[in-house]
C-alpha positions in Angstrom: 74.7 57.0 79.2 77.2 59.7 80.0 80.8 59.1 79.2 81.5 55.3 79.4 79.7 54.0 76.4 82.1 51.3 75.4 85.1 49.9 77.4 87.9 49.7 74.8 90.5 48.2 77.2 91.3 47.7 80.8 94.6 48.7 82.5 95.9 48.5 86.0 97.1 51.4 88.2 100.8 51.3 89.0 101.2 54.6 90.9 99.0 57.1 92.6 99.4 60.9 92.8 100.1 61.5 89.2 98.0 58.5 88.4 99.6 55.9 86.1 97.9 53.0 84.3 99.9 50.1 82.9 98.9 47.9 79.9 97.2 50.8 78.2 98.3 49.7 74.7 96.2 51.3 72.0 95.2 54.3 74.2 95.4 57.8 72.7 96.4 61.2 74.1 93.6 63.1 75.8 91.4 60.0 75.8 88.8 59.9 78.6 89.2 57.0 81.1 87.5 55.8 84.3 89.9 55.3 87.2 89.5 52.8 90.2 86.4 51.1 91.5 84.7 54.4 92.0 85.1 55.1 88.3 86.6 58.6 88.6 86.7 60.6 85.4 90.3 61.1 84.1 92.1 62.0 80.9 95.4 60.6 79.5 98.0 63.4 79.4 101.2 61.4 78.6 101.9 58.0 77.0 105.2 56.1 77.3 105.1 52.7 75.7 102.2 50.9 77.5 102.3 53.3 80.5 99.8 56.1 80.5 99.9 59.1 82.8 96.3 60.1 83.8 95.0 63.4 85.1 92.0 62.7 87.3 89.2 65.3 87.5 88.1 64.2 91.0 89.7 63.6 94.4 92.0 60.5 94.1 92.2 59.6 97.8 91.4 55.9 98.2 92.6 54.9 94.8 95.1 52.0 95.1 97.9 50.4 93.0 96.3 47.6 91.1 92.9 49.3 90.6 91.4 48.9 87.2 91.5 51.8 84.6 88.7 51.6 82.0 89.2 53.2 78.6 86.2 54.9 76.8 87.9 55.3 73.4 87.0 58.9 73.0 88.4 62.3 74.2 86.9 64.6 76.8 83.8 65.8 75.0 80.7 68.0 75.8 77.1 67.4 74.9 75.6 70.0 72.7 71.8 70.3 72.3 68.7 71.8 73.8 68.9 72.4 77.5 72.3 74.3 77.7 70.8 77.7 78.3 70.1 78.5 81.9 72.2 75.5 83.1 75.1 75.6 85.5 77.9 73.1 84.7 81.2 72.3 86.4 84.4 72.3 84.4 83.7 68.9 82.7 80.0 69.6 82.0 78.4 67.9 84.9 75.0 69.6 85.6 75.3 71.0 89.2 71.6 71.6 89.7 70.7 68.0 88.7 73.5 66.5 90.9 72.1 68.5 93.9 68.6 67.3 93.2 69.8 63.7 92.9 72.1 63.6 95.9 70.5 66.2 98.2 74.0 67.3 99.0 75.9 70.5 98.4 79.0 68.5 97.4 79.6 66.5 94.2 80.0 62.8 95.1 83.0 61.0 93.6 82.5 59.0 90.5 79.0 60.4 89.8 77.9 59.7 86.2 75.0 61.8 85.1 74.1 63.1 81.6 75.0 66.8 81.0 71.7 67.6 79.4 68.3 66.3 80.7 67.1 63.2 78.9 63.5 63.6 80.2 62.5 67.1 78.9 60.4 66.9 75.7 61.3 69.8 73.3 59.0 71.2 70.6 60.6 70.1 67.4 59.8 72.1 64.2 61.4 70.7 61.1 62.7 73.0 58.3 60.4 73.5 55.3 63.3 73.1 52.9 64.4 69.7 54.1 62.4 66.6 53.3 63.0 62.9 52.4 65.4 62.8 49.4 67.1 66.1 50.3 70.9 66.1 50.3 72.4 67.6 53.5 75.9 68.2 54.7 77.6 69.2 58.0 76.2 72.5 59.5 72.9 72.4 57.6 70.0 73.6 59.8 67.2 71.0 59.6 64.9 72.1 62.5 64.1 74.7 65.2 63.6 74.1 68.9 62.4 76.9 71.2 64.6 76.4 74.2 63.0 79.3 76.0 61.3 82.7 75.3 64.6 84.3 74.3 66.6 81.5 72.5 65.6 79.4 69.6 68.1 76.5 69.0 68.8 75.7 65.4 69.3 72.0 65.2 72.2 71.3 62.8 73.7 68.3 61.0 76.9 67.5 62.9 80.0 68.9 61.1 81.3 65.4 60.0 77.9 64.0 58.8 76.4 64.1 55.3 74.1 62.2 53.1 70.6 61.9 51.7 67.7 62.2 54.1 65.7 59.0 54.4 63.6 60.1 57.4 62.9 63.4 59.2 60.7 63.5 62.3 57.3 65.3 61.9 56.6 68.3 64.1 56.1 67.2 67.7 57.7 66.8 71.1 60.8 64.8 71.4 63.6 64.3 73.9 67.3 64.6 73.0 67.7 60.8 72.7 64.9 60.4 70.1 66.0 59.9 66.5 64.8 62.9 64.5 66.8 62.5 61.2 68.1 59.5 59.3 70.8 59.9 56.6 72.1 57.5 54.0 75.6 58.1 52.5 76.9 55.5 50.0 74.9 52.8 51.6 75.9 53.6 55.2 72.9 54.7 57.3 73.3 57.3 60.1 70.7 58.1 62.7 70.8 61.5 64.3 69.3 62.9 67.5 69.1 66.5 68.6 72.3 65.9 70.6 75.8 66.4 69.3 78.9 65.3 71.2 82.1 67.3 70.5 85.7 67.0 71.8 86.4 70.2 73.8 90.1 70.6 72.7 89.1 70.5 69.0 88.0 73.7 67.2 84.6 73.4 65.5 85.0 73.9 61.8 83.8 76.9 59.9 83.6 77.9 56.2 85.9 80.9 56.6 87.0 83.5 59.1 85.8 87.0 58.4 87.4 90.4 59.3 86.3 91.9 62.6 84.7 95.1 61.4 81.7 95.6 63.8 82.1 96.9 67.3 81.1 95.0 70.4 78.7 97.5 72.0 78.7 97.0 75.8 76.6 100.0 76.8 79.6 101.2 78.9 80.6 104.6 77.5 84.3 104.3 78.4 84.6 101.0 76.5 82.4 101.9 73.5 83.8 105.4 72.9 87.5 105.0 73.8 88.5 101.3 73.7 86.0 99.4 71.4 86.3 95.6 71.1 85.2 93.8 67.9 82.1 91.6 68.0 78.6 91.9 66.6 75.4 93.5 67.6 76.7 94.1 71.1 76.4 92.3 74.4 73.4 94.3 75.5 71.3 93.5 72.4 72.9 90.3 71.1 70.5 87.5 70.3 72.3 84.8 72.2 75.4 85.5 74.2 76.5 82.5 76.2 78.1 84.4 78.9 80.5 81.8 80.3 82.2 82.5 83.6 84.8 80.3 85.1 85.6 79.8 88.8 82.6 81.9 89.9 81.5 82.2 93.5 78.1 81.1 94.6 76.9 84.6 95.4 77.6 85.6 91.9 75.5 82.7 90.5 72.6 83.8 92.7 73.0 87.4 91.6 73.2 86.3 87.9 69.9 84.6 88.3 68.3 87.7 89.7 69.5 90.0 86.9 66.7 90.8 84.5 66.5 92.4 81.0 63.5 93.8 79.2 62.6 92.2 75.8 59.6 93.6 73.9 58.2 95.1 77.1 58.5 91.8 79.1 61.0 91.3 81.9 63.0 88.2 81.4 65.8 86.7 83.6 69.2 87.0 82.0 69.9 83.3 82.8 67.6 82.4 79.9 70.4 83.5 77.5 73.3 82.4 79.7 75.2 79.2 80.3 77.5 79.1 83.3 80.6 76.9 83.6 81.5 77.3 87.3 84.4 75.6 88.9 84.8 76.0 92.7 88.3 76.5 94.0 88.3 73.2 95.9 87.9 71.2 92.7 91.0 69.4 91.5 93.4 71.4 89.4 92.7 69.3 86.3 89.0 70.3 86.1 90.0 73.9 86.3 92.3 73.5 83.3 89.5 71.8 81.3 86.7 74.2 82.1 87.9 77.0 79.8 87.7 74.6 76.8 84.2 73.5 77.9 83.1 77.1 77.8 84.6 77.9 74.4 83.1 74.8 72.9 79.6 75.7 74.1 80.2 79.2 72.7 81.2 77.8 69.3 78.1 75.7 69.1 75.8 78.7 69.4 78.1 80.6 67.0 77.6 77.9 64.4 73.8 78.5 64.6 74.5 82.1 63.5 74.3 83.7 66.9 76.7 86.3 68.3 78.2 85.0 71.5 80.2 86.7 74.2 82.2 84.5 76.5 83.5 85.8 79.9 86.5 83.9 81.2 87.1 84.8 84.8 89.9 84.4 85.4 92.6 83.1 83.0 95.2 83.6 85.8 93.7 80.7 87.7 93.6 78.6 84.6 97.4 79.4 84.0 98.0 78.4 87.7 96.3 75.0 87.0 98.6 74.6 83.9 101.6 75.3 86.2 100.5 72.7 88.7 100.0 70.0 86.1 103.3 70.9 84.4 105.0 70.6 87.8 103.6 67.2 88.4 104.7 66.0 85.0 108.2 67.2 85.9 108.4 69.4 82.8 111.1 72.1 82.6 109.6 75.3 84.1 110.0 78.7 82.4 109.3 82.1 83.8 107.8 82.1 87.4 107.4 78.3 87.2 104.8 78.4 84.4 105.4 75.9 81.5 107.2 77.1 78.4 104.0 76.4 76.3 101.9 78.9 78.4 101.8 81.4 75.5 100.9 78.8 73.0 98.0 77.5 75.1 96.7 81.0 75.7 96.9 81.8 72.0 95.1 78.5 71.1 92.2 79.6 73.4 91.9 83.2 72.3 92.3 82.3 68.6 89.0 80.4 68.8 87.2 83.8 69.0 86.3 85.8 65.9 83.6 86.4 63.3 83.0 83.6 60.9 80.9 82.3 58.0 79.2 79.2 59.4 79.2 75.8 57.8 76.2 74.6 55.9 73.0 76.2 54.7 71.3 78.6 55.0 74.3 81.0 54.7 74.8 82.7 58.0 77.4 84.6 60.1 78.2 84.1 63.7 80.8 85.4 66.2 82.4 84.7 69.5 83.9 87.6 71.5 86.1 86.5 74.4 86.4 88.8 77.4 89.1 87.3 79.6 89.9 88.6 83.1 93.5 88.4 84.2 94.3 89.0 87.9 98.1 89.2 88.3 99.4 88.9 91.8 99.9 92.3 93.4 98.8 94.0 90.2 102.2 93.2 88.6 102.0 93.7 84.8 105.3 91.9 84.2 103.6 88.7 85.3 104.1 86.0 82.6 100.3 85.4 82.2 99.7 89.2 81.8 102.5 89.7 79.3 101.6 86.6 77.3 97.9 87.7 77.2 98.7 91.2 76.1 100.8 89.8 73.3 97.8 88.0 71.9 94.7 90.1 72.5 93.7 93.1 70.5 91.9 95.1 73.3 93.1 95.8 76.8 90.8 97.3 79.5 93.1 98.1 82.5 91.2 98.2 85.7 92.6 100.6 88.3 92.3 100.1 92.1 92.7 103.9 92.8 89.7 104.7 90.5 87.6 102.1 92.4 88.7 103.6 95.7 87.5 107.0 94.5 84.2 105.3 93.6 84.7 105.9 89.9 83.0 103.1 88.1 83.6 101.4 85.6 87.1 101.8 87.0 88.9 101.4 83.6 92.1 103.5 83.5 91.9 105.5 80.2 95.7 106.1 80.2 96.9 102.4 80.2 94.0 100.8 78.2 94.1 100.4 74.5 92.3 98.9 71.5 94.0 97.8 68.3 90.7 97.6 66.5 90.4 101.4 66.0 91.4 101.3 62.3 89.3 98.1 61.5 86.2 99.7 63.0 86.7 103.2 61.5 84.8 102.2 58.3 81.8 101.2 60.4 81.9 104.5 62.4 82.3 106.5 59.1 79.1 104.8 57.8 76.9 105.4 60.8 78.5 108.2 62.9 80.9 110.1 60.6 81.8 112.7 63.3 82.7 110.1 66.0 86.3 109.3 65.1 87.4 112.9 65.4 85.5 113.3 68.7 87.2 110.2 70.2 90.7 111.5 69.2 90.0 114.9 70.7 88.6 113.4 74.0 91.8 111.2 74.3 94.0 114.3 73.7 92.2 116.3 76.4 92.6 113.4 78.9 96.2 113.0 78.1 96.9 116.8 78.4 95.1 116.9 81.7 97.5 114.1 83.0 100.5 116.1 81.8 99.2 119.3 83.5 98.5 117.5 86.8 102.1 117.7 88.0 102.4 121.4 87.2 99.1 122.1 89.1 100.5 120.2 92.2 103.6 122.4 92.1 102.3 125.9 91.3 98.5 125.6 91.7 95.7 126.1 89.1 95.6 129.9 89.2 99.0 130.3 87.5 98.1 128.2 84.5 97.3 129.7 81.1 93.6 130.2 80.3 93.6 127.5 77.6 95.1 125.0 80.1 92.4 125.9 82.7 89.7 125.0 80.0 91.5 121.7 79.4 91.4 120.8 83.1 87.8 121.7 83.5 86.6 119.9 80.4 88.7 116.8 81.3 87.0 116.8 84.7 83.6 117.0 82.9 84.5 114.1 80.6 85.8 112.0 83.6 83.0 112.6 86.0 80.0 112.9 83.6 81.0 110.8 80.6 83.4 108.1 81.6 81.7 107.5 85.0 78.5 105.5 84.8 76.1 104.3 87.4 75.2 100.7 86.6 72.4 100.6 89.2 70.4 103.4 87.7 67.7 102.9 85.0 69.0 105.9 82.9 72.7 104.9 82.9 72.6 101.1 83.2 73.0 100.7 79.4 74.1 103.7 77.3 73.1 103.3 73.6 75.7 104.4 71.1 73.7 107.4 69.8 73.6 108.8 73.4 77.4 108.2 73.8 78.1 110.1 70.6 75.6 112.9 71.4 77.2 113.5 74.9 80.7 113.5 73.6 79.8 115.8 70.7 78.4 118.5 73.1 81.4 118.2 75.5 84.0 118.6 72.7 81.9 121.4 71.1 82.0 123.3 74.5 85.8 122.8 74.7 86.3 124.1 71.1 84.1 127.1 71.6 85.7 128.0 75.0 89.2 127.7 73.5 88.1 129.8 70.5 86.5 132.5 72.7 89.7 132.8 74.9 92.1 132.8 72.0 90.2 135.2 69.8 89.9 137.9 72.5 93.4 137.4 74.0 94.7 140.6 72.4 91.6 142.8 72.9 90.8 144.9 75.9 87.9 142.9 77.2 89.5 139.5 77.4 87.4 136.4 77.9 89.0 134.3 80.7 87.9 130.9 82.1 86.4 132.7 85.1 84.2 134.8 82.8 83.0 131.7 80.9 82.3 129.8 84.2 80.3 132.7 85.7 78.2 133.5 82.6 77.7 129.9 81.3 77.1 128.1 84.6 73.7 127.1 83.4 75.1 125.5 80.2 77.8 123.6 82.2 75.1 122.2 84.5 73.1 121.0 81.5 76.3 119.4 80.0 76.9 117.4 83.2 73.2 116.5 83.3 73.1 114.9 79.8 73.6 111.4 81.3 70.3 111.6 83.1 68.3 111.2 79.8 66.7 107.7 80.0 66.9 105.9 76.6 63.9 103.7 77.5 61.5 106.5 78.7 62.7 109.4 76.5 63.5 107.5 73.3 66.2 108.1 70.6 64.4 111.0 68.8 63.8 113.1 71.9 67.3 112.6 73.3 68.9 113.6 70.0 66.7 116.7 69.8 67.5 117.7 73.3 71.3 117.3 72.7 71.0 119.4 69.4 69.1 122.1 71.3 71.8 122.2 74.0 74.4 122.6 71.2 72.4 125.5 69.8 72.1 127.2 73.2 75.9 126.8 73.7 76.6 128.5 70.3 74.3 131.4 71.2 75.8 131.9 74.6 79.3 132.0 73.3 78.3 134.4 70.5 76.7 136.7 73.2 80.0 136.5 75.2 82.2 137.4 72.2 79.9 140.3 71.2 
């Protein structure tokens, strides 16, 4: 059970600290080992002749020279199967809730060996109609469904490296993850499969092909969806199975995560039903922090292979890079910038490159995707930090959080001047198909915000009154966009999640107001009764109030048709008001 399934060889410890095991002939890099009499989990990170350097995932105090080192003959792997959703694991996939129940302690005892997924729960197994005895199957083929909970159905797949002719498939019923549910025969070699797959975390799960990212990741946050879209599928808010994976997360956050709810078909469900947490506390050894990010991405890839669209939150990659730096220092490797190892960029890239939209292995044909959202917290907000600069060189979208905005209580506090998205062009085709007017609106909104920033210095020097009328309009509309479009109240029912049609409708009316106001001022500039910004503000106060109140429309209560009709009516009112002004 668990990790030690076969002892391939026994070595002896010759040095503690950076733990070394002698007589480790035949051992492989990244092989999982058990160190000392307490059988602490470790991983081989360097081999020199028959001397192996082992990184131990638990506290090594009490380990002596001469203690045995047991080899398992396999790399650090995770268990994949029913029972992942709603669980909280540590960095090497030990189930924290099960350990607490077993030990009645808030701490993880050393050397504890407990299966990652519960062996006792019986899952309802529904075999596929298309697969029966005599069928030929290959890696990735879906042969059964298991309802993990009311939100997620796990599709049970043939492991990527298995294939053959089906000689037995279990009838519908309740089975646990250790029961044999499929037997295959390939060239006379029989293979018995359970619902459980074991996969090495550092190895990418294979796919048929990578597909271009041409669908936006809709987050429900206007500032992200409108100005800096990421690529993904179906959106975090409505995705069928995002495994939102957080690293180094505080207990309070886990408690809050459980209390968050979402509405599905009129029923309130806890968000933990479609979430798996990989949570490493800061007092865990550095090695476990380094491994946890791979555990998270492997769980994400497993759900992606079923054809789900997964979003993975890695918080924070800076702590992971610090773990790399500590390990590198202990191995006496040559340090690069700020003491980080020279391979920092390559490690970061190998993690982020596991994201993307893919065509999954096996049949039926399906698409899945993993969108990684990584948080980077540079010391002192310094953007020249090696982790930040290496990350920005790899990722396609950057959402820069700004402390000053947060202090002004402007949330989400994404700075619209330093953030960017390189997916604009890739996603344009999608926007052209569904919202043809959106691309021009976004460009215009960005121009207004940039102009407002350029005017800010002049305003500080000479005041608002001495500006040209057109510039006054720019300042006022920029204020409208910032306070009533980019700012969003995540605790309110109407603004918690903003559907894309509402985002486009709001932006359309704000930009229309800007264009009409500019036109009114410019067309009457030479005539006797000039229209100035003051005139517009006094006579169209009601319209401006309605513009700033657009965000109060509730998508759940009002519905799409009513909101669209209300926004169209406001646009018509604006046109009539400006016509009346110019006449």
